[in-house]
C-alpha positions as CSV (number, residue, x, y, z in Angstrom):
1,X,0.0,0.0,0.0
2,X,2.8,2.4,0.9
3,X,4.4,1.9,-2.6
4,X,1.3,2.8,-4.7
5,X,1.3,6.5,-4.3
6,X,5.1,7.1,-4.8
7,X,5.0,4.7,-7.8
8,X,2.2,6.6,-9.5
9,X,4.1,9.8,-8.9
10,X,7.2,8.3,-10.4
11,X,5.2,7.2,-13.5
12,X,3.9,10.7,-14.0
13,X,7.4,12.2,-13.8
14,X,9.1,9.6,-15.8
15,X,10.4,10.8,-19.2
16,X,11.5,7.4,-20.7
17,X,8.7,5.5,-22.4
18,X,10.5,2.2,-21.8
19,X,10.9,3.0,-18.0
20,X,7.3,4.2,-17.8
21,X,6.1,0.9,-19.2
22,X,8.2,-1.0,-16.7
23,X,6.8,1.1,-13.8
24,X,3.2,0.6,-15.0
25,X,3.8,-3.2,-15.1
26,X,5.1,-3.1,-11.5
27,X,2.1,-1.0,-10.5
28,X,-0.2,-3.6,-12.2
29,X,1.5,-6.3,-10.1
30,X,0.9,-4.3,-6.9
31,X,-2.8,-3.7,-7.7
32,X,-3.1,-7.4,-8.6
33,X,-1.6,-8.4,-5.2
34,X,-4.3,-6.3,-3.6
35,X,-7.1,-7.8,-5.7
36,X,-7.8,-4.5,-7.4
37,X,-8.5,-6.1,-10.8
38,X,-9.7,-3.0,-12.7
39,X,-6.7,-0.8,-11.6
40,X,-4.4,-3.7,-12.4
41,X,-5.8,-4.1,-15.9
42,X,-5.4,-0.4,-16.6
43,X,-1.7,-0.5,-15.4
44,X,-0.9,-3.6,-17.4
45,X,-2.5,-2.1,-20.6
46,X,-0.3,1.0,-20.1
47,X,2.7,-1.3,-20.0
48,X,1.9,-2.8,-23.4
49,X,3.7,-0.3,-25.7
50,X,6.0,-0.7,-28.7
51,X,8.8,1.1,-26.7
52,X,8.5,-1.4,-23.7
53,X,11.0,-4.1,-23.1
54,X,9.6,-7.3,-24.8
55,X,9.4,-9.2,-21.5
56,X,7.5,-6.5,-19.8
57,X,5.0,-6.2,-22.7
58,X,4.7,-10.0,-23.1
59,X,4.0,-10.5,-19.3
60,X,1.6,-7.5,-19.3
61,X,-0.4,-9.2,-22.1
62,X,-0.5,-12.5,-20.3
63,X,-1.7,-10.9,-17.1
64,X,-4.3,-8.8,-18.9
65,X,-5.6,-12.0,-20.6
66,X,-5.8,-13.9,-17.3
67,X,-7.5,-11.1,-15.5
68,X,-9.9,-10.3,-18.3
69,X,-10.6,-13.9,-19.3
70,X,-12.8,-13.0,-22.2
71,X,-13.1,-14.7,-25.6
72,X,-11.0,-11.8,-27.0
73,X,-8.2,-12.5,-24.5
74,X,-8.2,-16.2,-25.4
75,X,-7.9,-15.3,-29.1
76,X,-5.0,-13.0,-28.3
77,X,-3.2,-15.8,-26.4
78,X,-3.8,-18.2,-29.3
79,X,-2.4,-15.6,-31.7
80,X,0.6,-15.2,-29.5
81,X,1.2,-19.0,-29.6
82,X,1.4,-18.8,-33.4
83,X,4.0,-16.0,-33.3
84,X,7.5,-17.4,-33.7
85,X,9.0,-14.9,-31.4
86,X,6.9,-16.4,-28.6
87,X,8.1,-19.9,-29.1
88,X,10.2,-19.8,-25.9
89,X,7.2,-18.5,-24.0
90,X,4.7,-21.1,-25.1
91,X,4.7,-22.7,-21.7
92,X,3.6,-19.5,-20.1
93,X,0.9,-18.9,-22.7
94,X,-0.5,-22.4,-22.2
95,X,-0.4,-21.9,-18.4
96,X,-2.4,-18.7,-18.9
97,X,-4.9,-20.5,-21.1
98,X,-5.2,-23.1,-18.3
99,X,-5.9,-20.5,-15.8
100,X,-8.7,-19.0,-18.0
101,X,-10.2,-22.5,-18.6
102,X,-10.1,-23.2,-14.9
103,X,-11.9,-19.9,-14.1
104,X,-14.5,-20.9,-16.7
105,X,-14.8,-24.2,-14.9
106,X,-13.6,-26.2,-18.0
107,X,-11.7,-28.7,-15.9
108,X,-10.5,-31.0,-18.7
109,X,-9.4,-28.1,-20.9
110,X,-7.5,-26.5,-18.0
111,X,-5.7,-29.8,-17.2
112,X,-4.8,-30.2,-20.9
113,X,-3.4,-26.6,-21.1
114,X,-1.3,-27.1,-17.9
115,X,0.1,-30.4,-19.4
116,X,0.9,-28.6,-22.6
117,X,2.7,-26.0,-20.5
118,X,4.9,-28.7,-19.1
119,X,5.4,-30.3,-22.5
120,X,6.4,-27.1,-24.2
121,X,8.7,-26.0,-21.5
122,X,12.4,-26.2,-22.5
123,X,14.3,-24.0,-20.2
124,X,12.1,-22.3,-17.6
125,X,12.4,-24.5,-14.5
126,X,10.2,-22.1,-12.3
127,X,7.4,-22.2,-14.9
128,X,7.6,-26.0,-15.1
129,X,7.4,-26.3,-11.3
130,X,4.5,-23.9,-11.3
131,X,2.6,-26.0,-13.8
132,X,3.4,-29.3,-11.9
133,X,2.2,-27.7,-8.6
134,X,-1.0,-26.4,-10.2
135,X,-1.8,-29.9,-11.5
136,X,-0.9,-31.5,-8.2
137,X,-3.2,-29.2,-6.3
138,X,-6.0,-29.7,-8.8
139,X,-5.8,-33.5,-8.6
140,X,-5.4,-33.4,-4.8
141,X,-8.6,-31.3,-4.4
142,X,-10.4,-33.8,-6.6
143,X,-9.1,-36.7,-4.5
144,X,-7.2,-38.2,-7.4
145,X,-4.4,-39.1,-5.1
146,X,-2.2,-41.2,-7.5
147,X,-2.1,-38.3,-10.0
148,X,-1.6,-35.7,-7.3
149,X,1.3,-37.8,-5.9
150,X,3.0,-37.9,-9.3
151,X,2.8,-34.2,-9.8
152,X,3.9,-33.3,-6.2
153,X,6.9,-35.6,-6.7
154,X,7.7,-33.8,-10.0
155,X,7.3,-30.4,-8.3
156,X,9.7,-31.4,-5.5
157,X,12.4,-32.1,-8.1
158,X,12.0,-28.7,-9.7
159,X,11.9,-26.4,-6.6
160,X,14.4,-25.6,-4.0
161,X,13.8,-25.9,-0.3
162,X,13.5,-22.1,0.1
163,X,10.2,-22.2,-1.8
164,X,7.4,-20.9,0.5
165,X,5.3,-24.1,0.1
166,X,8.2,-26.5,0.1
167,X,7.4,-28.1,3.5
168,X,3.8,-28.6,2.6
169,X,4.6,-30.0,-0.8
170,X,7.2,-32.4,0.7
171,X,4.8,-33.6,3.4
172,X,2.0,-34.2,0.8
173,X,4.3,-36.0,-1.6
174,X,5.5,-38.3,1.2
175,X,2.1,-39.0,2.7
176,X,0.6,-39.5,-0.8
177,X,3.4,-41.9,-1.7
178,X,2.4,-44.1,1.2
179,X,-1.3,-43.7,0.6
180,X,-0.9,-44.6,-3.1
181,X,1.2,-47.7,-2.3
182,X,-1.6,-48.8,0.1
183,X,-4.3,-48.1,-2.6
184,X,-2.3,-50.0,-5.1
185,X,-2.0,-53.0,-2.7
186,X,-5.8,-52.9,-2.1
187,X,-6.4,-52.8,-5.8
188,X,-4.2,-55.8,-6.4
């Protein structure tokens, strides 16, 4: 909260269009963390400019699409998937499509998009772990413990022990391993 006012002042005084876009992106993140969706969308849209750093503009588009979740946003994400310069970012785009599908309660589509995010990931270990964890949590909530256990194990291999949810993920992975082995024995 304390950063919002000084950041808006800095944006107004900033002369560099590239820096202004970056500051608007940061402001969008702050608004998003405070669940102020409308303000966040406005800031992200201001960060999408030709003069902005490509990463800033790309991530602002992703966040706008996820927050907006309209058919237009889905079309934009699909268009971004087809653009060759976004080939290294396909995992993030699929993840965003998964978030939108999940919000629209299209469970099967969401799972498929998260799995595509994992499949298309080549270098971004954090994004891969994020997708593994999302799938693990989804399967756990649906009491599909064998699937959840697989994804929690995969998540553990991709994150370090400084991760904020590491202890919980490790505990779930261990207890689910035991549970799944018992379930498999019962099934046999």
